[in-house]
Structures are given as C-alpha cells and as structure tokens.
N, C-alpha and C positions, 0 to 999 in steps of 0.2 A: 439558429435557435437550438439549444440543447434539449434533448428529451429526458424525461424522468428515468427511464430505464437505464440510460448510460450513467446517470448520477448514482443510481442504486448499485450498479455493477462496480463503479469506481470505489464507492464506500465499502462494498464487500471485499474488493481487492485489497484495500487497506487492512481490513480485519484478517484476511488470509495471510498477508505479509507478517502481521504480528503473531498469528497463531502457527506459523511455520515451525515444525519440530526441530529445525536446525538453528533457530534463534531464540524461541520463546523460553526454553529452560535457562538460558544465560541472562535474561533480562533483569530479574530481581537482583542478582548478585552484581551485575554490571552497574546498575543504577546506584546501588549501595556503595560500590567502589568509587564511583564518580563523586559521591557526596562525602566520602571519607568516613563512613560509618559501617555498621554491620546490619544485615537483614534481621538477624536474631535479636538485636537490641530492641527493647520495648519502650524506651524513653520517648517522650513527646518530642524532644529535640532531634533525635535520630530520625524519627518518622517525618518530621517537618523538613529536615535536610534532604532526605531521599525524594520527597514529593517536589520540593522546589527545584532540585536538580533535574527531575523528570520533566518539569515544565519547560526548563531551558533546553533540554534535549529535544523535546517536541517542537519548540520554537525554531531550533536549528534546522531540522529537516523540513519544516513547513516553509521557512524562508526560501530554501533552495527550490522547493516545488513551486512556490509562488513566482519566483524569478523565471523558472523554466516555463511556467504557464503563460506568462506575459510574452516571452520570446516566441513561443509557438503561436500564440494568437496573432502577434505582429506579422509573422512569416506567412501563416496560412490564410489570413483574411484577404490577402492581395492576390491569391492564385486564381487562375481562370477556372471556369466551370468544367472544361474538359480535363484539366489537371486534377480537379477534385474527384472526378470519377475514378481516375487511376489511383488517387490517394485512398479512396474507399477500398479498392481491390487490394492494394498493397497492405493497407492497415488491417483489412479482414484476414489476409493471409498471415500477417504477424500474430494476430490474436489467436487464430487456429493453431499456429505453431506452438505458442506458449501453452495453449490448452492441452495439446498432445504431449508436451513436455511434462506438465503437471500430472498427467495420467500415467506417465512412465513409458509411453509408446515411443517417444523420441529421446535419445540420449545425446547430450552435448557436454563434452569434457570441460569446457570453460564454465558452464553453468553448474556442472556437478562438483566443481572444486569447492571444498569446504573452507569457509572463512570464520575466524573467531573474532569476537568483540574484545578488543584489547586497547589499553591506554598506555602509550609509551612515553608521553610527555604531558605536562600540565601547564596551565596558566596560573598566575597567582590567585585568581578568582576561580573557585570551583564551578560557579555558574557559567563563566566564560568557557571553561573546559567542556562542560556539558553541552553548551550551545554549538561549539565547534565540532564535537563528535556527533551531535545530532545532524549537522550539515553533512558530515562525512557519511553518515548512515544513509542519507538520501541516495547515494550512489549504489546502494544495495550491497551489503557486506556478505550476504548469503545467496545461494542460488534461488531460494524460495522467494525472497524479497525481489530479486531481479526479474523473475518470471512474471509476477503479478504486476510490478511496475511497468515492465516492458509491454504487457498487454494493454495497460491503460494508456501508455504513450502511443501505441498503435491505434487505439480508439480515438485519442485526441487528434491524431493526424487526419482522421476522416471527417472531423466536424470543425471547420474553421470558426474561430471565435469562441469555442467551447472549452479549449484546453485548460484555461485558468480554472473554470468551474469543476472540471473533471479532476484536476490535480488537487483542488481544495477538498473535494469530497473524499479523495484518496487519503489526504492528510488527516482528515477527521476520523476516518475509519482506522488509520494506523495510530493516530495520536491519542484518541480517547482511552483505549486500553492501556497505553503507556502511563497515563495519568492515574488510572485505577490501580495499576501495579505499584506506582510510586506512592499512592496513598495507603495501600494495604499490602506492603511489601512482604511481610512475614506470612500472612494468610495466603497471598498469591503464590508464593513459592511452594507451599504445601499443596495447593490446588493444582498447580502445574505438574508437580511430580506425580500426582495421582492420575492425571488424565493425559500425560504426554504421549503415551503409546497410541492413543486414539486420534491424535491430531492429523495423522497422515490421511485420514478419510476426508478431512476438510478440504485438503488439496485436490483429492480425486473429484469431489463434488464440484468444486470451483473450476477444475479443468474441463469437466463436461459442460459447465455453463459457458466457459470461454469459447469452446468449439461451436456451440449453438449461436452465440453472439457473433463470432467471426463469420459464420455462414451468412447471417443476416446482414452484416456490414458489407461483406464481399458482394452480395447480390443487391445491395442498397434497399433492403426490405425492412429496416427498422421502423419506418413509418407505418407499416402494416400493423405492428403491435400497438402503436398509438391509436390507430383507427379502430382496432379491436377493443381497446379499453374504452374508447368513446362510445362505441355501439353498446357495450355492456352497461355503461352508465345510463344510457337512454333506456335500455330494457329494464334496468332496476328501478328507474324512476317511473 
C-alpha cells in the first residue's frame, strides 16, 4: 500500500523537473516551435495551437511513465520479503545519491552534461510530433530531470505495487505546469525570465528533502511518519 508522503514527494519531483533552470527557460519557445507559431503572437489561433501541442507533449511522456509503472509493478510485486528489504536499502541509497547530487555535493559527468531541446524531424501532424517528443522527454533530456526522475524510480523500487501511482503523481507534477505554460505562453516566458536565477534554490531544497527521504527509506522508517500523522490527528480531534 502506498503512503501519502511518497505521492507528495513524487508530485514535487515532477514540479522540480519542470522548474529546473537548465530546461524551464527553453520550454515556451520549444512548445511554440512544435506548434509552428511564435510565443509573441497574440492571436487566439496561435495560443490554441501552443496549448494543444503542449497537451500532446504531456500525453507523450505520461504514456511512457505509465508503461514504466506497469512494468515495475509487475516485476516488484512478485519479489520475496527478504529481497524487498534489500530493495529498500538500495532504493534509499539511490535517493540519497540524487539528493546529494542536487545539493552539488556529488558531481557526475554524465548527469552534468547539458542537453538541449531540439526537433530534427517532424511528422505530418504537429500533434504526433509533440507526442513523440514528449515520449523522448521522459528519458530526461537534462541532468535536472534525470536526477528527480531517478530518485522517484529509486523510491518506486522500494514499494512493490506502488510504482504506477508514484509515476502518475510525478507525471501530474511535471505535466500540469506544462499545460499552464502552453495556455499562457507569452506571459509564462516573461515570468520565467524574471525568476530564472532563483530556480537553483528549488533544487537545493528538494535535494535536502530527498536525503531525508532516502534515510527513512534505507532504514525502513517511512511508517513512522504515517504513525506520527495518525497520532497528530487523534490529538487534534
């Protein structure tokens, strides 16, 4: 059974992936390019095209995460209890690793490699193109996306049967802001340019959260938080 804390962390991980400073500034222009229009255009048709392409982009990476969640559920539900204990330790170590990476304490050349959002070929349908590149985005084009997603996959490995729900929560956290940017592309671009320098602090805060979560997962202490919440509710009532 999945706990609420894990779902919240997965949702926040999706937001952090979206807010990463190495990808967020590119998103409005990228969605506009996929739709064949310009961010600066104020016509209702251009805004509608950007929004619909952002919908198919989100559907693309959500489909990949759904398939991955089903596969993980199928594999993990059949493992023995002793194996689950080791999965918790391994998953906790993975989560701590990515937390340290986001804090800048650990450097990994592969994750530090910068990737750019680019479209080298298209389908006849712009919506199909957006869907396919959304699916490609699920692999993590930037080190920031890869770190947050990697931590959630590590968390999913510790909770047999919960992988689909965790990846769904991650998709919602990542996808909803995409839809907002697609709906308000011009306004979003101005807002992003204004606050892009402060986005690094979002990663630092999330990195610290991952380390705490990783320690709880490694020691199999997540249930203590659920018990603490239950006691608080009894006291409040």
